[in-house]
ROLUM-713887 format. One record per residue (C-alpha): residue number from 1; residue in one letter; x, y, z. Coordinates in steps of 0.001 Angstrom, whole numbers. Example, Ala and Ser with C-alpha at 12.3 -4.5 7.8 and 13.67 -1.06 7.14 Angstrom:
% residues 2
    nr   rest        xx        yy        zz
     1      A     12300     -4500      7800
     2      S     13670     -1060      7140
***
This chain:
% residues 827
    nr   rest        xx        yy        zz
     1      X        24       140        83
     2      X      1291      3439     -1040
     3      X      1829      5955      1699
     4      X      -163      9286      1712
     5      X      3400     11226      1183
     6      X      3990      9306     -1778
     7      X      5522     11000     -4801
     8      X      3077      9783     -7241
     9      X      -352      9110     -5417
    10      X     -2938      6937     -7026
    11      X     -5578     10380     -7145
    12      X     -2749     12621     -8683
    13      X     -4248     12221    -11853
    14      X     -7768     12830    -10603
    15      X     -6921     15964     -9205
    16      X     -5096     16947    -12368
    17      X     -1430     16633    -11371
    18      X       961     14714    -13319
    19      X      3805     12433    -12147
    20      X      7012     14671    -11803
    21      X      8624     12403    -13979
    22      X      6122     12963    -16744
    23      X      6179     16894    -16024
    24      X     10064     16757    -16382
    25      X      9673     14867    -20174
    26      X      7398     17721    -21533
    27      X      9845     20494    -22041
    28      X     12376     17842    -23743
    29      X      9912     16344    -26340
    30      X      9006     20264    -26841
    31      X     12768     20441    -27687
    32      X     13187     17610    -29754
    33      X      9804     18571    -31696
    34      X     11512     21789    -32545
    35      X     14994     20643    -33448
    36      X     13147     18445    -35641
    37      X     11152     21311    -37278
    38      X     14029     22864    -37662
    39      X     16108     20218    -39170
    40      X     13093     19445    -41354
    41      X     13077     22974    -43024
    42      X     16868     22866    -43159
    43      X     16517     19565    -45058
    44      X     13602     21057    -47131
    45      X     15593     24167    -47986
    46      X     18915     22029    -49004
    47      X     16745     19740    -51247
    48      X     14965     22834    -52937
    49      X     18555     24497    -53631
    50      X     19918     21202    -55171
    51      X     16733     20789    -57150
    52      X     17290     24579    -58422
    53      X     20978     24086    -59066
    54      X     19827     20718    -61050
    55      X     16827     22313    -62531
    56      X     19182     25568    -63592
    57      X     22040     23541    -64784
    58      X     19894     21483    -67037
    59      X     18457     24659    -68712
    60      X     22233     26036    -69731
    61      X     21961     26085    -73425
    62      X     24443     24232    -75970
    63      X     27044     26699    -77155
    64      X     29308     24206    -78984
    65      X     28710     21669    -81480
    66      X     25910     21281    -83983
    67      X     22269     21388    -83367
    68      X     19814     20488    -86016
    69      X     16870     23473    -86626
    70      X     13929     22671    -88875
    71      X     13155     25375    -91024
    72      X     16845     26709    -91747
    73      X     17823     26999    -95712
    74      X     21289     26875    -94856
    75      X     23641     26226    -91881
    76      X     23806     29099    -89405
    77      X     26904     30401    -86988
    78      X     26513     31366    -83673
    79      X     30122     32647    -82371
    80      X     29983     33719    -78647
    81      X     32558     36002    -77544
    82      X     34698     36307    -74008
    83      X     31257     37926    -72556
    84      X     28453     35542    -74053
    85      X     27432     37820    -76768
    86      X     26117     36185    -79555
    87      X     27625     36788    -82805
    88      X     25119     35238    -85432
    89      X     26272     34497    -89143
    90      X     23582     33306    -91604
    91      X     23089     32825    -95119
    92      X     19759     34454    -95580
    93      X     17996     37323    -93768
    94      X     14957     34591    -92674
    95      X     17875     32556    -91506
    96      X     19186     35491    -89614
    97      X     15725     36217    -88134
    98      X     15068     32658    -87187
    99      X     18359     32454    -85186
   100      X     18060     35410    -83238
   101      X     14632     34212    -81762
   102      X     16227     30593    -81187
   103      X     19541     31932    -79748
   104      X     17832     34985    -77587
   105      X     15385     31736    -76233
   106      X     18513     30013    -75001
   107      X     19648     32626    -72555
   108      X     16293     34606    -72019
   109      X     13025     32561    -72852
   110      X     11238     32552    -69385
   111      X     12053     36579    -69352
   112      X     10803     36754    -72864
   113      X      7437     34858    -71821
   114      X      7028     37212    -68189
   115      X      7350     40287    -70524
   116      X      4971     39018    -72558
   117      X      2434     38136    -69897
   118      X      3332     41480    -68144
   119      X      2180     43401    -71519
   120      X      -747     41178    -72283
   121      X     -2369     41083    -68508
   122      X     -1658     37788    -68235
   123      X       676     37430    -64716
   124      X     -2278     36121    -62900
   125      X     -2927     33271    -64583
   126      X       716     32117    -63084
   127      X      1377     34150    -60104
   128      X     -2223     34541    -58450
   129      X     -4683     37054    -57658
   130      X     -2346     39469    -56158
   131      X     -1688     40229    -60070
   132      X     -5462     40808    -60907
   133      X     -5257     44496    -60789
   134      X     -2320     44385    -63141
   135      X     -3766     42397    -65556
   136      X     -6966     44313    -65202
   137      X     -5021     47844    -66244
   138      X     -2997     46164    -69282
   139      X     -6615     44869    -70536
   140      X     -7891     48452    -70497
   141      X     -4907     49952    -71926
   142      X     -5568     47296    -74587
   143      X     -2003     46670    -75420
   144      X     -2545     43086    -76746
   145      X     -5251     44558    -78968
   146      X     -3005     47316    -80510
   147      X      -418     44553    -80863
   148      X     -2526     42422    -82965
   149      X     -3599     45258    -84717
   150      X      -162     46937    -85674
   151      X       724     43017    -86823
   152      X     -2204     42589    -88647
   153      X     -1668     45937    -90617
   154      X      2344     45290    -91378
   155      X      3748     44649    -94690
   156      X      4061     41083    -95774
   157      X      7666     41384    -95906
   158      X      7603     42863    -92395
   159      X      5381     40478    -90676
   160      X      7425     37651    -92365
   161      X     10411     38741    -90172
   162      X      8487     38695    -86794
   163      X      6957     35153    -88042
   164      X     10786     33897    -88797
   165      X     11991     35134    -85494
   166      X      8672     33292    -83985
   167      X      9455     30186    -85457
   168      X     13043     30416    -83843
   169      X     11555     30830    -80603
   170      X      9102     28029    -81017
   171      X     11594     25790    -82034
   172      X     13676     25824    -78990
   173      X     10879     25448    -77198
   174      X      9825     22512    -78719
   175      X     13325     20918    -78393
   176      X     13602     21500    -75162
   177      X     10504     20922    -73210
   178      X     12157     19059    -70441
   179      X     14504     21258    -70091
   180      X     12970     24664    -69844
   181      X     14292     27359    -67328
   182      X     13793     26889    -63722
   183      X     10746     29359    -63448
   184      X      8428     27535    -65706
   185      X      9386     24202    -63461
   186      X      8721     26313    -60218
   187      X      5275     28087    -61278
   188      X      4290     24837    -63278
   189      X      3223     25996    -66580
   190      X      4574     25508    -69783
   191      X      5021     28677    -72395
   192      X      2690     29333    -75229
   193      X      3893     29322    -78679
   194      X      5327     32612    -79825
   195      X      4034     34716    -82465
   196      X      4521     37743    -84517
   197      X      2161     39649    -82225
   198      X      3858     38957    -78882
   199      X      6901     40765    -80421
   200      X      5002     43938    -80451
   201      X      3596     43388    -76955
   202      X      7135     43330    -75707
   203      X      7060     46301    -77864
   204      X      4072     47826    -76191
   205      X      5820     47481    -72662
   206      X      8448     49689    -73932
   207      X      5753     52267    -74812
   208      X      3983     51850    -71719
   209      X      6957     52403    -69991
   210      X      8610     55370    -71985
   211      X      5552     57532    -72785
   212      X      2945     57203    -69975
   213      X      2060     60130    -68288
   214      X     -1420     60216    -67900
   215      X     -1064     59442    -63812
   216      X       618     62397    -63579
   217      X     -2246     64429    -64863
   218      X     -4470     63236    -62651
   219      X     -2385     63650    -59283
   220      X     -1787     67293    -60403
   221      X     -5479     67712    -61043
   222      X     -5846     66589    -57061
   223      X     -3000     68948    -55908
   224      X     -4440     71825    -57794
   225      X     -7529     71547    -56090
   226      X     -6092     71344    -52755
   227      X     -3663     74267    -53841
   228      X     -6482     77112    -55335
   229      X     -3156     79301    -56169
   230      X     -2050     79031    -59875
   231      X      1251     80432    -58612
   232      X      1992     77951    -56317
   233      X       957     75172    -58847
   234      X      3407     76921    -61606
   235      X      5859     76570    -58832
   236      X      5568     72931    -58473
   237      X      4966     72180    -62038
   238      X      7814     74078    -64196
   239      X      7702     73672    -67811
   240      X     11552     73613    -68703
   241      X     14259     75797    -66856
   242      X     17004     78465    -67512
   243      X     19175     75581    -67230
   244      X     18161     73565    -70293
   245      X     20296     73104    -73460
   246      X     18097     72230    -76685
   247      X     19899     70134    -79269
   248      X     20023     72982    -81633
   249      X     23905     72688    -82043
   250      X     24489     76427    -80374
   251      X     26790     77194    -77317
   252      X     25129     78465    -74400
   253      X     26702     80726    -71912
   254      X     25969     79816    -68361
   255      X     27799     82135    -66372
   256      X     24275     84358    -66321
   257      X     21170     82937    -64712
   258      X     18204     82675    -67069
   259      X     14811     83450    -66535
   260      X     12358     80977    -65864
   261      X     10391     79798    -68516
   262      X      6456     81139    -68994
   263      X      4070     79163    -67068
   264      X      2115     76272    -68116
   265      X      -638     77023    -70635
   266      X     -3261     75442    -68090
   267      X     -1973     76735    -64498
   268      X     -4674     79140    -64230
   269      X     -7337     77049    -65481
   270      X     -8359     75477    -61822
   271      X    -11307     77769    -60955
   272      X    -13881     75384    -62879
   273      X    -12191     72279    -61988
   274      X    -14893     69492    -60740
   275      X    -14429     68677    -57057
   276      X    -16398     65547    -57791
   277      X    -14473     62565    -57293
   278      X    -11231     64227    -56352
   279      X    -10828     63068    -52819
   280      X    -10465     59536    -53268
   281      X     -8500     59620    -56664
   282      X     -5332     59464    -54606
   283      X     -6174     56157    -53165
   284      X     -7383     54450    -56785
   285      X     -4415     56066    -58384
   286      X     -1719     54805    -55679
   287      X     -2799     51334    -56067
   288      X     -3020     51538    -59615
   289      X       178     52984    -60095
   290      X      2213     50381    -57554
   291      X       246     47528    -59691
   292      X      1358     48575    -62995
   293      X      5265     49122    -62063
   294      X      5218     52820    -62164
   295      X      8237     54489    -60598
   296      X      8321     54550    -56878
   297      X     11482     56812    -56355
   298      X     11735     60709    -56816
   299      X     13756     61119    -59811
   300      X     13765     57839    -61083
   301      X     11798     58641    -63924
   302      X     12657     56297    -66966
   303      X     15223     58443    -69134
   304      X     18513     58227    -71241
   305      X     21704     60549    -71778
   306      X     22826     60425    -75532
   307      X     25434     62789    -77297
   308      X     27268     63180    -80429
   309      X     30455     64873    -80696
   310      X     31977     65574    -84506
   311      X     35449     64538    -85434
   312      X     36764     68167    -85465
   313      X     36830     67973    -81145
   314      X     38095     64118    -80955
   315      X     41394     62609    -80963
   316      X     41561     60323    -83941
   317      X     39445     63319    -86023
   318      X     36268     60877    -86335
   319      X     32895     61162    -84586
   320      X     32175     59744    -80939
   321      X     28646     58599    -80204
   322      X     27576     57884    -76536
   323      X     24241     56264    -75396
   324      X     23347     54651    -72012
   325      X     19540     54179    -71338
   326      X     18164     54760    -67936
   327      X     15618     52216    -67010
   328      X     14363     49981    -64037
   329      X     17197     47482    -63180
   330      X     15964     43762    -63575
   331      X     17316     40756    -63404
   332      X     18155     39297    -66074
   333      X     18981     42742    -67792
   334      X     16350     44470    -69964
   335      X     18673     44437    -72991
   336      X     20212     41594    -74546
   337      X     23379     42350    -76404
   338      X     23810     40826    -79933
   339      X     25696     41268    -83728
   340      X     23404     39985    -86590
   341      X     24885     39345    -89817
   342      X     23467     37942    -93260
   343      X     23546     39422    -96962
   344      X     22147     43005    -96613
   345      X     22213     43245    -93275
   346      X     25034     43494    -90524
   347      X     24011     45429    -87091
   348      X     25317     45185    -83463
   349      X     24198     46804    -80216
   350      X     21333     45812    -77934
   351      X     18346     44031    -78433
   352      X     14972     43871    -76674
   353      X     14584     39514    -75544
   354      X     11409     38742    -77783
   355      X     11670     41559    -80566
   356      X     14293     41078    -83588
   357      X     16704     43568    -84970
   358      X     18885     45828    -83147
   359      X     16937     48732    -81121
   360      X     20338     50723    -80417
   361      X     23597     50237    -81732
   362      X     25496     50561    -85476
   363      X     25785     48860    -88424
   364      X     29034     49379    -90824
   365      X     28032     52729    -91850
   366      X     25825     54629    -88787
   367      X     25520     54381    -85069
   368      X     22170     55559    -83370
   369      X     21230     56011    -79832
   370      X     18024     56960    -77831
   371      X     16547     59083    -74840
   372      X     12602     59275    -73997
   373      X     11527     62520    -75719
   374      X      8889     63305    -73238
   375      X      6183     64721    -75373
   376      X      2696     64447    -74474
   377      X       848     61971    -76553
   378      X     -1969     61013    -73884
   379      X     -4953     62898    -72986
   380      X     -8005     62065    -70352
   381      X    -11253     63227    -71029
   382      X    -14230     63316    -68633
   383      X    -17204     61710    -70548
   384      X    -20903     61907    -70607
   385      X    -22516     58700    -70527
   386      X    -26399     57930    -70354
   387      X    -26342     54818    -68453
   388      X    -27925     53033    -71449
   389      X    -24460     51666    -72825
   390      X    -23806     55090    -75040
   391      X    -21922     58348    -74654
   392      X    -21960     61768    -76059
   393      X    -19409     62458    -79161
   394      X    -18202     65738    -79818
   395      X    -20735     66779    -82170
   396      X    -23378     66326    -78991
   397      X    -24800     63011    -80794
   398      X    -25131     59853    -78507
   399      X    -23114     56840    -80050
   400      X    -22803     53268    -78386
   401      X    -20092     52319    -76545
   402      X    -17645     49917    -77837
   403      X    -17135     46579    -75971
   404      X    -13987     44295    -75717
   405      X    -14725     41443    -73762
   406      X    -11712     39955    -71884
   407      X    -11166     37035    -69874
   408      X     -8642     36974    -67086
   409      X     -7416     33656    -65785
   410      X     -6557     33428    -62202
   411      X     -4393     30821    -60644
   412      X     -5944     29529    -57590
   413      X     -9421     31566    -58401
   414      X    -12356     31928    -60731
   415      X    -11531     33418    -64008
   416      X    -12680     36867    -63914
   417      X    -15077     38572    -67029
   418      X    -14004     42032    -67888
   419      X    -15790     44123    -70146
   420      X    -13567     46840    -71622
   421      X    -15494     49834    -72844
   422      X    -14697     52859    -75304
   423      X    -15412     55828    -76626
   424      X    -14214     57358    -79998
   425      X    -11361     58692    -77280
   426      X    -10035     55420    -75970
   427      X    -11120     53119    -73055
   428      X    -12699     53841    -70243
   429      X    -10443     53556    -66764
   430      X    -13600     52915    -64602
   431      X    -12627     49393    -64112
   432      X     -9772     50182    -62554
   433      X    -10816     52430    -59724
   434      X    -12733     50853    -56358
   435      X    -13623     54554    -55363
   436      X    -13122     56774    -58200
   437      X    -16867     57623    -60276
   438      X    -15961     59945    -62881
   439      X    -16149     58215    -66240
   440      X    -12429     58660    -67706
   441      X    -11333     57777    -70882
   442      X     -7734     57697    -71832
   443      X     -6815     59116    -75446
   444      X     -3512     57850    -76715
   445      X     -1492     57910    -79801
   446      X     -1071     54352    -79781
   447      X     -4804     53572    -80252
   448      X     -4759     55323    -84003
   449      X     -5524     52481    -86257
   450      X     -3585     54322    -88948
   451      X      -157     54184    -86895
   452      X      1116     50931    -87796
   453      X      4862     51524    -88625
   454      X      8023     49257    -86602
   455      X     10984     50928    -88828
   456      X     13809     49187    -87003
   457      X     14694     47052    -90269
   458      X     15152     49973    -92072
   459      X     17036     51785    -89506
   460      X     19452     48913    -89074
   461      X     19969     49226    -92883
   462      X     20480     52427    -93402
   463      X     23935     53587    -94851
   464      X     23555     57291    -94778
   465      X     21220     60000    -92829
   466      X     19098     60386    -95924
   467      X     18183     56808    -95550
   468      X     18342     56778    -91862
   469      X     15840     59970    -91576
   470      X     13292     58237    -93906
   471      X     13132     55611    -91782
   472      X     12713     57891    -88580
   473      X      9824     59969    -90502
   474      X      7848     56484    -89896
   475      X      8518     56248    -86529
   476      X      5452     56141    -84372
   477      X      5824     54986    -80620
   478      X      7634     55880    -78105
   479      X      8396     59204    -78695
   480      X     12439     59609    -78713
   481      X     15199     61754    -79196
   482      X     17771     60041    -81492
   483      X     21294     60980    -81984
   484      X     23478     59902    -84891
   485      X     26994     59347    -86420
   486      X     28389     57807    -89040
   487      X     31363     56580    -91051
   488      X     31745     59877    -93188
   489      X     32062     62204    -90519
   490      X     28403     63425    -90155
   491      X     26517     63908    -86759
   492      X     22653     64363    -86470
   493      X     19940     64765    -83921
   494      X     15987     64061    -84813
   495      X     13137     64056    -82382
   496      X     10826     61227    -83255
   497      X      7379     59995    -82574
   498      X      3432     60805    -83559
   499      X      2703     64026    -81451
   500      X      -910     65229    -81588
   501      X     -1215     69051    -82714
   502      X     -3734     70635    -80081
   503      X     -4905     74116    -81484
   504      X     -6508     74680    -77953
   505      X     -2949     73994    -76354
   506      X     -1702     71335    -73983
   507      X     -3391     70291    -71056
   508      X     -1988     69467    -67755
   509      X     -5133     67914    -66580
   510      X     -8100     65974    -67172
   511      X    -10351     67649    -70201
   512      X    -14027     68457    -69657
   513      X    -15354     70037    -72951
   514      X    -15193     69268    -76098
   515      X    -12204     72172    -77372
   516      X     -9198     70451    -76758
   517      X     -9531     67791    -79733
   518      X     -6616     66309    -81515
   519      X     -6034     68172    -85298
   520      X     -3335     65311    -86663
   521      X      -236     65044    -85739
   522      X      2991     67585    -85903
   523      X      5055     67299    -89424
   524      X      8414     64969    -88962
   525      X     10051     68001    -90691
   526      X      8864     70205    -88020
   527      X     10295     68025    -85067
   528      X     13362     69349    -83297
   529      X     16188     68407    -85695
   530      X     20096     69487    -86265
   531      X     22811     67883    -89019
   532      X     26601     68977    -88966
   533      X     26004     71754    -86461
   534      X     28723     74257    -86082
   535      X     29252     73720    -82638
   536      X     30206     70157    -83390
   537      X     28589     68643    -80730
   538      X     24453     67745    -79794
   539      X     23286     65946    -76524
   540      X     19879     65079    -75029
   541      X     18727     63966    -71276
   542      X     15150     63638    -71412
   543      X     15111     67590    -70736
   544      X     13243     70125    -73062
   545      X     14519     70321    -76269
   546      X     12181     72957    -77681
   547      X     13151     76694    -78129
   548      X     10862     79761    -77709
   549      X     11046     79818    -81748
   550      X      9993     76262    -81861
   551      X      6692     75992    -84113
   552      X      5225     73202    -81902
   553      X      5074     72604    -77933
   554      X      5936     68989    -77309
   555      X      5092     68503    -73828
   556      X      4315     70042    -70218
   557      X      6900     67838    -68300
   558      X     10184     67790    -68712
   559      X     12978     66257    -67195
   560      X     15405     67882    -64954
   561      X     17934     69878    -66963
   562      X     20661     68771    -64774
   563      X     22112     65994    -66695
   564      X     22262     67552    -70210
   565      X     23751     70722    -68684
   566      X     26330     68792    -66959
   567      X     27362     66877    -70315
   568      X     27392     70053    -71955
   569      X     29782     71453    -69411
   570      X     31585     68741    -69079
   571      X     32709     68106    -72962
   572      X     31976     71681    -74524
   573      X     34855     73670    -75523
   574      X     37132     70193    -74722
   575      X     39535     69036    -77967
   576      X     41078     65740    -78528
   577      X     38348     63786    -77053
   578      X     38630     59949    -76650
   579      X     36009     57271    -75682
   580      X     37595     57322    -72279
   581      X     36334     60866    -71751
   582      X     32917     59517    -72956
   583      X     32889     57033    -70083
   584      X     33972     59289    -67785
   585      X     31070     61700    -68218
   586      X     28411     58386    -68339
   587      X     29876     57558    -65055
   588      X     29970     60981    -63920
   589      X     28797     61789    -60297
   590      X     29073     65313    -59604
   591      X     25657     67060    -58875
   592      X     26087     71105    -59492
   593      X     22021     71355    -57765
   594      X     22997     69190    -54714
   595      X     26173     71155    -54094
   596      X     24420     74666    -54556
   597      X     21608     73518    -52256
   598      X     23940     72218    -49517
   599      X     25490     75719    -49440
   600      X     22333     76930    -48935
   601      X     21453     74850    -46127
   602      X     25157     75166    -44358
   603      X     24171     79177    -44441
   604      X     20691     78228    -43179
   605      X     22575     76618    -40037
   606      X     24855     79377    -39758
   607      X     22067     81875    -39608
   608      X     19711     80069    -37155
   609      X     19990     80485    -33308
   610      X     20147     77652    -31091
   611      X     21728     75444    -33993
   612      X     23407     72635    -32261
   613      X     27091     71323    -32684
   614      X     26163     68565    -34593
   615      X     23870     70831    -37069
   616      X     26936     72883    -37297
   617      X     29317     70213    -38160
   618      X     26962     69207    -40597
   619      X     26997     73007    -41980
   620      X     30987     72407    -41973
   621      X     30879     69358    -43759
   622      X     28217     70540    -46713
   623      X     29980     74199    -47545
   624      X     33317     71994    -48117
   625      X     31575     69585    -50305
   626      X     33106     69083    -53525
   627      X     29397     68115    -54930
   628      X     30584     64354    -55810
   629      X     28281     62173    -54633
   630      X     30396     59546    -53307
   631      X     29916     56278    -51452
   632      X     32103     57540    -48681
   633      X     31179     61134    -48686
   634      X     29050     62420    -44966
   635      X     27808     65459    -46774
   636      X     26091     63893    -49207
   637      X     24456     61823    -47063
   638      X     23088     65101    -45398
   639      X     22207     67096    -48637
   640      X     20372     64270    -49955
   641      X     18141     63554    -47065
   642      X     17498     67229    -46404
   643      X     16024     67234    -49388
   644      X     14236     64140    -48803
   645      X     12741     65940    -45765
   646      X     12173     69428    -47517
   647      X      9251     68492    -49494
   648      X      6752     67166    -46786
   649      X      7655     70094    -44771
   650      X      6307     72630    -47306
   651      X      3451     70161    -48726
   652      X      1691     68569    -46064
   653      X       678     72396    -44266
   654      X      -964     73015    -48065
   655      X     -1729     69542    -49345
   656      X     -2563     67463    -46119
   657      X     -2389     63362    -47001
   658      X     -2288     64235    -50637
   659      X      1698     65683    -50410
   660      X      2851     62420    -50884
   661      X       780     62075    -54317
   662      X      3240     64925    -56013
   663      X      5473     63985    -58791
   664      X      6627     65978    -61617
   665      X      9550     64788    -64063
   666      X     11302     68424    -63154
   667      X     10539     68272    -59363
   668      X     14401     68412    -58487
   669      X     14376     71810    -60308
   670      X     11223     73104    -58671
   671      X     12759     72175    -55093
   672      X     15939     74189    -56284
   673      X     13603     77115    -57265
   674      X     11476     77095    -54321
   675      X     14517     77139    -51918
   676      X     16822     79355    -53759
   677      X     14160     81970    -54093
   678      X     12808     81427    -50620
   679      X      9007     82588    -51631
   680      X      7271     83383    -48352
   681      X      4318     81749    -49958
   682      X      5783     78579    -49248
   683      X      7131     79238    -45762
   684      X      4777     77412    -43343
   685      X      3828     79751    -40474
   686      X      5430     77515    -37796
   687      X      8561     78868    -39092
   688      X     10223     82301    -38696
   689      X     11824     82635    -41668
   690      X     13580     80306    -44068
   691      X     16705     80068    -42281
   692      X     14441     77983    -39752
   693      X     12634     76128    -41999
   694      X     15835     74957    -44123
   695      X     17926     74044    -40522
   696      X     14712     71969    -39551
   697      X     14928     69859    -42878
   698      X     18492     69260    -42047
   699      X     17853     68316    -38517
   700      X     14591     66247    -39706
   701      X     16710     64082    -42538
   702      X     19428     63022    -40289
   703      X     16580     61552    -37744
   704      X     14624     59871    -40657
   705      X     18033     58657    -42046
   706      X     19206     57542    -38611
   707      X     22649     59600    -38834
   708      X     25087     58669    -36104
   709      X     26212     60910    -33622
   710      X     28976     62402    -35334
   711      X     27721     62909    -38740
   712      X     31146     62991    -40039
   713      X     30769     59012    -40347
   714      X     27333     59007    -41961
   715      X     28643     57420    -44967
   716      X     26388     57825    -48358
   717      X     26988     54348    -49467
   718      X     25926     52801    -46010
   719      X     22246     53766    -47019
   720      X     22068     54746    -50828
   721      X     22184     51219    -52339
   722      X     21220     49254    -55312
   723      X     19583     45895    -55099
   724      X     18738     44278    -58262
   725      X     16376     41280    -57636
   726      X     14785     38450    -59736
   727      X     11543     39470    -60845
   728      X      9891     36108    -58735
   729      X     11927     37475    -55480
   730      X      8658     38484    -53823
   731      X      7034     35158    -54447
   732      X      9648     32554    -54447
   733      X     12568     33927    -51970
   734      X     14920     31188    -52478
   735      X     15447     32602    -56241
   736      X     16344     36087    -54407
   737      X     18916     34232    -52574
   738      X     20562     32415    -55545
   739      X     20149     35579    -58289
   740      X     19989     38542    -56320
   741      X     22686     41046    -55999
   742      X     22336     42153    -52389
   743      X     22102     45740    -51459
   744      X     25487     47133    -52562
   745      X     27074     50779    -51905
   746      X     25709     52924    -54648
   747      X     27308     56320    -55564
   748      X     25399     59245    -57936
   749      X     21543     60388    -57587
   750      X     18857     61340    -59659
   751      X     20261     64519    -60473
   752      X     23676     63448    -61680
   753      X     24821     62238    -65512
   754      X     25099     58462    -63861
   755      X     20922     59009    -62750
   756      X     20212     55963    -60504
   757      X     17891     54773    -57606
   758      X     17908     51631    -55728
   759      X     16647     49434    -58786
   760      X     17039     52154    -61248
   761      X     19944     53420    -63532
   762      X     21700     53046    -66900
   763      X     20734     49870    -68561
   764      X     23482     49672    -70918
   765      X     26615     51968    -71757
   766      X     27508     52385    -75781
   767      X     30327     54144    -77536
   768      X     30509     54283    -81098
   769      X     34266     55201    -81955
   770      X     34566     55305    -86096
   771      X     38356     55727    -85926
   772      X     37951     51824    -84363
   773      X     35033     49834    -85134
   774      X     36009     47225    -83207
   775      X     36914     49376    -80417
   776      X     33908     50363    -79982
   777      X     32381     49628    -76509
   778      X     29059     48385    -75021
   779      X     28035     46398    -71924
   780      X     24819     45851    -70082
   781      X     24177     45515    -66312
   782      X     24821     41879    -65340
   783      X     25236     39567    -68237
   784      X     23869     37542    -71011
   785      X     22383     34717    -69330
   786      X     19405     34577    -67495
   787      X     20490     31190    -65835
   788      X     22430     31770    -62346
   789      X     24660     29049    -63627
   790      X     25718     30304    -66526
   791      X     29187     31766    -66632
   792      X     27668     34928    -68594
   793      X     24532     35702    -66036
   794      X     26713     37992    -63843
   795      X     30402     38432    -65850
   796      X     29324     41845    -66918
   797      X     28593     43218    -63395
   798      X     31801     44023    -62027
   799      X     32739     46495    -65190
   800      X     28989     48044    -64603
   801      X     29365     48409    -61044
   802      X     33309     49621    -61115
   803      X     32139     51926    -64139
   804      X     34507     50268    -66446
   805      X     33492     48662    -69748
   806      X     34897     46936    -72858
   807      X     34856     46308    -76669
   808      X     32267     44709    -78647
   809      X     33905     42997    -81885
   810      X     32169     43668    -85084
   811      X     34101     42930    -88019
   812      X     35018     39126    -89224
   813      X     39006     38774    -87939
   814      X     37894     40339    -84368
   815      X     34678     38260    -83736
   816      X     37058     35195    -84677
   817      X     39758     36650    -82300
   818      X     37544     36797    -79410
   819      X     35597     33776    -80208
   820      X     35207     31236    -77249
   821      X     32399     28765    -78459
   822      X     31095     28127    -81855
   823      X     27785     26532    -82813
   824      X     26254     25481    -85533
   825      X     22775     25439    -86231
   826      X     21847     23171    -89277
   827      X     18999     22552    -91280
***
């Protein structure tokens, strides 16, 4: 019999008490469970990494030997140089473009398919409901319908080239059904066959990126309604600046400040702007902009730099042309380098995966480069609907809405039916809003059924300015600045793209009347242009290209002038220029505006009573700063963070929560003018004077940026970084760990020639040297391959990040000398 004081009496369980031995076992069991779970997770991760590694390695392309490809008329030779760039040589142009499709798919098939889905609004089908709003937007914007329309209206020869490229892509898909890129296996789907219209959809993606400004017109309407002050509105929305240098070939004297241009012609129109729906526009617009991937960082606007120098200023006596396109930085790169050769065709440079031809580069006789023009090719119209499926036309009559039914497939959910309704202006945007109630349409040159030209082939084959400019004359979209040089020593510039003529003037907000109709397009010969200017120098960087004497206004929204001004100052008046000098300008990180604002901030601190030792030390750093945004600069951290902090200090008192909606491509210049002129209308009532306000901006910038106690140790590169991620990183973190660059210290900012942001910047760098065609340089950000286990996945990163470059061989002997792999595609 057990005693009452037994450690485990028989009634212990009845009383809810556990034997002590059992109590001691539970922590041990729990510990082993946790260890087991951790081990299982680690094993799963290891298995996942091994599987992904095996899948990626299995998808690596064949680079050497012979492959049989049906449909070729003769063998095609693909030589890969030291950076994996394919130099494709074919016996016919049809074989060439077919081989281009095949070889591009070798390295970039999943990127091509993702870009096609992005443009056509088909991402939710493989990535789920989080992409539904994106897909709705792309269907409403009608990119797939436009691509199909353009394809149907191309000449038979143009369609044949697109079809040849598509055949090459599809042959690769068919031959590699079991070894497709790992992304297809991770997402459990197979790519649909490629079509000629799909290549045009990829082109529509670039048009959307470079020519979309409709969202800014909505935010401007919202902010103007909050301000009720045309003068303050014009301060926020300048149209050009005294710093501009239109590419006319004239020499500008910047020794004296120039007067600001006249205010926007619509800046006094806000008295009768409707308030209906404005209070909810910001929420809808914020969600939509995020869904379609509009830039989120200040100044990270798609653009570029390009310039051309005549031989009279170069060491070789031959022209130099440089181009670096500023776009979102993606993994893999948005561009794919290639050299394409067949009888009657030889061009090299960057291509767009999914599209045949060379987009920017050179052939045997000419070279060309692009920057975004920023012309206004979109208008928003407030429509009148009768609720019965009709809209009121400009003549007052009611017409039936055009309806295009769409079906969006959503992974893990039911299909979504979407009827895209349009007026003669364009599609109604109402399906994209949850709170906005106004019936609004987007009118865009993209929707004009008479615009269907794609002159890339003619540009690639041109041998002189006459032939090249004939090709440019048929360019429809996106609007661009094109610089040109040739082997005969000529240099030139021309703005291209179809831009509407608006007799009633440009409008920076939605239109509510019938008087602002389009009346044809600006003639090609009336667009800004120059040929062999006496100065021997032309440059553009997205800022204003028109002058007061220009016959037509092209836009109300230009980019900041700082990059083009710096390019001119760095090169104008110099002689014996070399390609090395071109690269030095492309990678330049000096900012005149940051330096000047830094001096003004230092002055403010000096003249503000009560400034502490930390602020005074910041002032000393700024006043002695050389204006170069190096990664080890403390002054750069102080100035840039103070500028970030400045906008909320002056906008929130006037705009409230709408302050964060402010966006303008020339916002840096707007900030400079407001700060340097110290307009009392912008001074918040809580500050005694502008010195106090600017001192507060420095203090807040240091607080927001978590500056160290000793600001001399606040390194710019400790927080200003570049971080390029795989597009699936948010869905599959494992991919990010294998493919991402990780955060790296980043010099420069959005006002330097090297225009940069966290995942934005120069997407390629090109310099054409007509004294040595094989010495001309080209590099992209990471590498040619989209496969992390390829030696060409990230082999260009060191050059790109370090500000160096390398030559892209072009002639047969140079290509042969650099060949590392040779693949023959046989019929």
